[in-house]
C-alpha positions as CSV (number, residue, x, y, z in Angstrom):
1,X,-23.0,2.4,-8.1
2,X,-24.2,4.1,-11.2
3,X,-25.3,1.4,-13.6
4,X,-25.0,3.8,-16.6
5,X,-21.2,3.6,-16.1
6,X,-21.2,-0.2,-16.3
7,X,-20.0,-1.7,-19.6
8,X,-19.5,-5.3,-20.7
9,X,-16.9,-6.1,-23.4
10,X,-18.2,-9.2,-25.1
11,X,-16.6,-11.4,-27.7
12,X,-15.8,-14.9,-28.8
13,X,-12.6,-15.2,-27.0
14,X,-9.1,-15.2,-28.7
15,X,-10.2,-11.9,-30.1
16,X,-7.7,-9.6,-28.3
17,X,-9.9,-9.1,-25.3
18,X,-7.2,-10.0,-22.8
19,X,-5.1,-7.2,-24.3
20,X,-8.0,-4.8,-24.1
21,X,-8.5,-5.6,-20.4
22,X,-4.9,-4.7,-19.8
23,X,-5.4,-1.4,-21.6
24,X,-8.6,-0.6,-19.7
25,X,-6.8,-1.4,-16.5
26,X,-4.3,1.3,-17.2
27,X,-7.0,4.0,-16.9
28,X,-7.1,5.5,-13.4
29,X,-10.8,6.2,-13.6
30,X,-11.9,2.7,-14.7
31,X,-12.4,-0.5,-12.6
32,X,-11.3,-3.3,-14.9
33,X,-13.0,-6.6,-14.0
34,X,-11.0,-9.3,-15.9
35,X,-12.8,-12.6,-16.6
36,X,-15.3,-12.1,-13.7
37,X,-18.2,-14.0,-15.2
38,X,-15.9,-16.6,-16.7
39,X,-14.5,-17.2,-13.2
40,X,-17.8,-17.1,-11.2
41,X,-20.2,-18.8,-13.6
42,X,-22.6,-20.7,-11.4
43,X,-26.1,-20.2,-12.8
44,X,-27.5,-19.2,-9.4
45,X,-25.5,-15.9,-9.4
46,X,-26.6,-15.0,-12.9
47,X,-30.4,-14.8,-12.1
48,X,-32.7,-12.6,-10.2
49,X,-32.5,-15.1,-7.3
50,X,-32.1,-13.6,-3.8
51,X,-28.8,-14.4,-2.1
52,X,-27.5,-13.6,1.4
53,X,-24.1,-12.0,1.8
54,X,-22.5,-15.3,2.9
55,X,-24.2,-17.2,0.0
56,X,-22.9,-14.7,-2.5
57,X,-19.4,-14.9,-0.9
58,X,-19.5,-18.7,-1.3
59,X,-20.1,-18.4,-5.0
60,X,-17.3,-15.9,-5.4
61,X,-14.7,-18.0,-3.5
62,X,-15.7,-21.6,-4.3
63,X,-12.9,-23.0,-6.4
64,X,-13.6,-23.8,-10.1
65,X,-13.0,-27.5,-10.5
66,X,-12.3,-27.4,-14.2
67,X,-9.8,-24.6,-13.8
68,X,-8.0,-26.3,-10.9
69,X,-7.8,-29.5,-12.9
70,X,-6.1,-27.7,-15.8
71,X,-3.5,-26.4,-13.4
72,X,-3.0,-29.8,-11.7
73,X,-2.6,-31.5,-15.0
74,X,0.0,-29.0,-16.2
75,X,-2.1,-27.2,-18.8
76,X,-3.2,-23.9,-17.4
77,X,-4.2,-21.3,-20.1
78,X,-2.2,-18.2,-20.2
79,X,-5.2,-16.2,-18.9
80,X,-4.8,-17.8,-15.5
81,X,-2.9,-15.5,-13.2
82,X,-2.9,-16.8,-9.6
83,X,-1.2,-20.1,-10.3
84,X,2.0,-18.2,-11.5
85,X,2.8,-17.3,-7.9
86,X,3.5,-20.3,-5.7
87,X,4.2,-17.9,-2.8
88,X,0.6,-17.0,-2.6
89,X,-1.8,-18.7,-0.2
90,X,-3.9,-21.0,-2.3
91,X,-3.0,-23.9,-4.5
92,X,-4.9,-25.9,-7.1
93,X,-3.4,-29.1,-5.8
94,X,-4.3,-28.6,-2.2
95,X,-6.8,-25.9,-1.1
96,X,-8.2,-25.1,-4.5
97,X,-8.0,-21.5,-5.8
98,X,-10.9,-19.2,-4.9
99,X,-12.8,-18.5,-8.2
100,X,-12.5,-14.8,-7.9
101,X,-8.7,-15.1,-7.1
102,X,-7.8,-17.0,-10.3
103,X,-8.0,-14.0,-12.8
104,X,-10.1,-11.2,-11.3
105,X,-8.2,-10.1,-8.2
106,X,-4.6,-10.6,-9.5
107,X,-5.5,-8.3,-12.4
108,X,-6.2,-5.5,-9.8
109,X,-3.5,-6.0,-7.2
110,X,-0.2,-7.8,-6.5
111,X,-1.7,-8.9,-3.2
112,X,-4.9,-10.8,-4.1
113,X,-4.9,-12.7,-0.8
114,X,-4.9,-9.5,1.1
115,X,-7.8,-8.1,-1.0
116,X,-9.7,-11.3,-0.5
117,X,-9.3,-11.0,3.2
118,X,-10.6,-7.4,3.1
119,X,-13.6,-8.3,1.0
120,X,-14.7,-11.3,3.1
121,X,-16.1,-9.5,6.2
122,X,-17.8,-6.8,4.1
123,X,-19.5,-9.2,1.6
124,X,-20.5,-11.5,4.4
125,X,-22.3,-8.6,6.2
126,X,-24.5,-7.8,3.2
127,X,-28.2,-8.4,3.5
128,X,-30.2,-10.8,1.3
129,X,-31.1,-9.3,-2.0
130,X,-31.4,-10.2,-5.7
131,X,-28.1,-11.4,-7.2
132,X,-27.8,-8.3,-9.5
133,X,-27.8,-6.0,-6.5
134,X,-25.1,-8.1,-4.8
135,X,-23.0,-7.8,-8.0
136,X,-23.6,-4.0,-8.1
137,X,-22.5,-3.8,-4.5
138,X,-19.3,-5.7,-5.3
139,X,-18.7,-3.4,-8.3
140,X,-19.1,-0.4,-6.1
141,X,-16.8,-1.8,-3.4
142,X,-14.0,-2.5,-5.9
143,X,-14.6,0.7,-7.8
144,X,-14.2,2.8,-4.7
145,X,-10.7,1.2,-4.2
146,X,-9.5,0.8,-7.8
147,X,-11.6,3.0,-10.1
148,X,-12.8,6.0,-8.1
149,X,-16.0,7.6,-9.4
150,X,-15.3,6.4,-12.9
151,X,-16.6,3.5,-15.0
152,X,-16.7,-0.3,-14.5
153,X,-15.8,-2.5,-17.4
154,X,-16.2,-6.3,-17.2
155,X,-14.6,-8.4,-19.8
156,X,-14.8,-12.2,-20.0
157,X,-13.7,-14.5,-22.9
158,X,-16.5,-16.3,-24.7
159,X,-19.1,-13.9,-23.4
160,X,-20.8,-13.0,-26.7
161,X,-23.6,-15.5,-26.1
162,X,-24.4,-13.9,-22.7
163,X,-25.7,-10.6,-24.0
164,X,-29.4,-11.3,-23.4
165,X,-28.6,-12.6,-19.9
166,X,-26.4,-9.6,-19.0
167,X,-28.9,-7.2,-20.5
168,X,-31.7,-8.7,-18.3
169,X,-29.7,-8.6,-15.1
170,X,-28.1,-5.1,-15.7
171,X,-30.6,-3.2,-17.9
172,X,-28.6,0.0,-17.8
173,X,-25.3,-1.5,-18.9
174,X,-23.6,-0.8,-22.2
175,X,-22.0,-3.3,-24.5
176,X,-18.8,-3.3,-26.6
177,X,-18.5,-6.1,-29.1
178,X,-14.8,-6.7,-29.6
179,X,-14.1,-8.9,-32.7
180,X,-11.2,-10.1,-34.7
181,X,-10.6,-11.4,-38.2
182,X,-12.3,-14.8,-38.3
183,X,-9.5,-17.0,-39.7
184,X,-7.0,-15.5,-37.3
185,X,-9.3,-15.9,-34.3
186,X,-10.2,-19.5,-35.2
187,X,-6.5,-20.4,-35.7
188,X,-5.8,-19.0,-32.2
189,X,-8.7,-21.1,-30.8
190,X,-7.2,-24.2,-32.3
191,X,-4.0,-23.7,-30.3
192,X,-5.8,-23.0,-27.0
193,X,-6.6,-26.0,-24.7
194,X,-9.9,-24.6,-23.4
195,X,-11.2,-24.0,-26.9
196,X,-9.9,-27.4,-28.1
197,X,-11.9,-29.0,-25.3
198,X,-15.2,-27.5,-26.5
199,X,-15.7,-29.8,-29.6
200,X,-14.5,-32.7,-27.5
201,X,-17.0,-32.0,-24.8
202,X,-19.8,-31.9,-27.3
203,X,-18.7,-35.2,-28.8
204,X,-18.7,-36.7,-25.3
205,X,-22.2,-35.4,-24.7
206,X,-23.5,-36.8,-28.0
207,X,-21.9,-40.2,-27.3
208,X,-23.6,-40.3,-23.9
209,X,-27.0,-39.2,-25.3
210,X,-26.9,-35.9,-23.5
211,X,-28.2,-32.6,-24.8
212,X,-25.4,-30.5,-23.5
213,X,-21.8,-30.9,-22.1
214,X,-23.1,-29.3,-18.9
215,X,-24.8,-32.6,-18.2
216,X,-21.6,-34.6,-18.2
217,X,-20.6,-36.2,-14.9
218,X,-17.6,-38.4,-13.9
219,X,-19.9,-41.4,-14.1
220,X,-20.3,-40.9,-17.9
221,X,-16.6,-41.8,-18.4
222,X,-17.6,-45.5,-18.5
223,X,-19.5,-44.8,-21.7
224,X,-16.6,-43.1,-23.5
225,X,-13.5,-44.4,-25.4
226,X,-10.0,-44.2,-23.8
227,X,-9.2,-41.0,-25.7
228,X,-12.1,-39.1,-24.1
229,X,-12.9,-40.8,-20.8
230,X,-10.0,-39.4,-18.8
231,X,-11.2,-35.8,-19.4
232,X,-14.0,-36.5,-16.9
233,X,-11.6,-37.4,-14.2
234,X,-9.3,-35.4,-11.9
235,X,-6.1,-36.4,-13.7
236,X,-5.6,-36.5,-17.5
237,X,-2.7,-36.0,-19.9
238,X,-3.1,-32.6,-21.7
239,X,-1.8,-34.3,-24.8
240,X,-5.3,-35.9,-25.2
241,X,-6.5,-32.5,-25.9
242,X,-3.6,-30.7,-27.5
243,X,-2.6,-33.5,-29.9
244,X,-6.1,-34.6,-31.0
245,X,-6.6,-34.1,-34.7
246,X,-9.3,-31.4,-35.1
247,X,-9.8,-29.7,-38.5
248,X,-9.1,-26.0,-38.4
249,X,-12.5,-25.6,-40.2
250,X,-14.2,-26.9,-37.1
251,X,-12.9,-23.9,-35.2
252,X,-13.9,-21.6,-38.0
253,X,-17.4,-22.9,-38.0
254,X,-17.6,-22.5,-34.2
255,X,-16.4,-18.9,-34.4
256,X,-18.9,-18.2,-37.2
257,X,-21.9,-19.6,-35.4
258,X,-21.0,-17.5,-32.2
259,X,-20.6,-14.4,-34.3
260,X,-23.9,-14.9,-36.2
261,X,-25.9,-15.6,-33.0
262,X,-24.1,-12.8,-31.1
263,X,-24.6,-10.1,-33.8
264,X,-28.3,-11.0,-33.9
265,X,-28.6,-10.7,-30.2
266,X,-26.8,-7.4,-30.2
267,X,-29.1,-6.0,-32.9
268,X,-32.0,-6.4,-30.4
269,X,-30.4,-3.9,-28.1
270,X,-31.0,-0.1,-28.4
271,X,-28.4,1.4,-30.7
272,X,-27.2,3.9,-28.1
273,X,-26.0,1.3,-25.7
274,X,-23.9,-0.9,-28.0
275,X,-20.9,-0.4,-30.2
276,X,-18.3,-2.5,-32.0
277,X,-14.6,-2.5,-31.8
278,X,-12.3,-4.2,-34.4
279,X,-9.2,-5.6,-32.9
280,X,-7.3,-5.0,-36.1
281,X,-8.5,-1.4,-36.2
282,X,-7.5,-1.0,-32.6
283,X,-3.9,-2.0,-33.4
284,X,-3.8,0.2,-36.5
285,X,-5.3,3.3,-34.9
286,X,-5.1,2.9,-31.2
287,X,-5.5,6.5,-30.2
288,X,-8.6,7.0,-32.4
289,X,-10.3,3.8,-31.3
290,X,-9.4,4.2,-27.6
291,X,-10.7,7.7,-27.6
292,X,-14.0,6.5,-29.0
293,X,-14.0,3.7,-26.4
294,X,-13.4,6.1,-23.5
295,X,-16.2,8.3,-24.7
296,X,-18.6,5.3,-24.9
297,X,-17.8,4.1,-21.4
298,X,-18.0,7.5,-19.9
299,X,-14.4,8.5,-19.0
300,X,-11.9,11.0,-20.4
301,X,-9.4,9.8,-23.0
302,X,-6.5,11.0,-20.9
303,X,-3.2,11.7,-22.9
304,X,-1.1,9.7,-20.4
305,X,-3.5,6.8,-20.7
306,X,-3.4,6.9,-24.5
307,X,0.4,7.0,-24.5
308,X,0.6,4.0,-22.1
309,X,-2.1,2.0,-24.0
310,X,-0.6,2.6,-27.4
311,X,2.8,1.4,-26.1
312,X,1.2,-1.7,-24.8
313,X,-0.7,-2.5,-28.0
314,X,2.4,-1.9,-30.1
315,X,3.9,-5.1,-28.7
316,X,1.1,-7.2,-30.2
317,X,2.0,-8.8,-33.5
318,X,-0.7,-11.4,-34.0
319,X,-2.4,-9.9,-37.1
320,X,-2.6,-12.0,-40.2
321,X,-1.4,-15.2,-38.5
322,X,-3.7,-17.4,-40.6
323,X,-2.0,-16.2,-43.8
324,X,0.9,-18.5,-42.9
325,X,-1.2,-21.6,-43.4
326,X,-0.9,-23.7,-46.6
327,X,-3.3,-22.4,-49.3
328,X,-5.7,-25.3,-49.2
329,X,-6.0,-25.1,-45.4
330,X,-6.5,-21.4,-45.5
331,X,-9.2,-21.6,-48.1
332,X,-11.1,-24.2,-46.1
333,X,-10.7,-22.0,-42.9
334,X,-12.0,-18.9,-44.8
335,X,-14.9,-20.8,-46.1
336,X,-15.9,-22.0,-42.6
337,X,-15.8,-18.4,-41.4
338,X,-18.0,-17.1,-44.2
339,X,-21.3,-16.7,-42.3
340,X,-19.6,-14.9,-39.4
341,X,-17.6,-12.6,-41.7
342,X,-20.8,-11.7,-43.5
343,X,-22.7,-11.1,-40.3
344,X,-20.0,-8.6,-39.2
345,X,-20.0,-6.9,-42.5
346,X,-23.7,-6.6,-42.5
347,X,-23.6,-4.7,-39.3
348,X,-20.9,-2.4,-40.4
349,X,-18.5,-4.2,-38.0
């Protein structure tokens, strides 16, 4: 596995990154890893810690409790892929869905169960070695099947804050910062259950005297009011999240802070291993921007790929969605996005 052909697409989420993964996946010389580090996010696999093959396989396949809960409670995000196929082997309600099967494997194949079965004996046979080497072995195994000798592109939503961590683990990797107009992006976040849960989780942590939502456990439910406590249990009504009044400006502020921090972290990388990609520019000039992207990740901008990718992107009509808001609400949202917008402009992004 050549690490100089490894690229991470990072962003805030709701910035067009799912569409970009679909475009990248069309290229025959690219292995597209969709939501890999959003799916397999246990801290132990994102350090230099040594893991055996069976230990690594355990992290890849252990069901994600939060994801399975969303499905069980009737509120799976559109990014989830496996749950759309009841004929497949695993179920959130019974077995739990292997983490790598939720979004990663169905992005690559129509038979994720078969691919999982193929990977299991190979990964389990791997020796103990630092986690980054296990990841690189996985990239090489999947690339041999789906990407040939080309590039590997991993893209996860809400990954912008992971740049320093990914840089430390994969020092030869390149980074593409995909970003979207702030008000449009924040409005999209406000309509997405996972992003709506974020401010609620922080409120829950604060009410419980915790420093981070990661410290929340089911036992903390006793300290919370009835409109929050169920979110720490296995079963809750999605309306608690979807109908909760949350000002749009709260999502604008969240987007802005992520952008400000992310741009600062990207600035610390060597200029030659990072680039930026505007979602709006991608839709306006797909051939030009995709040609630039292909050159950056180290593959040919094949004419057939550009044709297929352009056709796919032409179906996306989400530009300017915030402009439909009432003027006062739009003004408040724009104001909440100011710092992030300025950070992007300051970097020529």
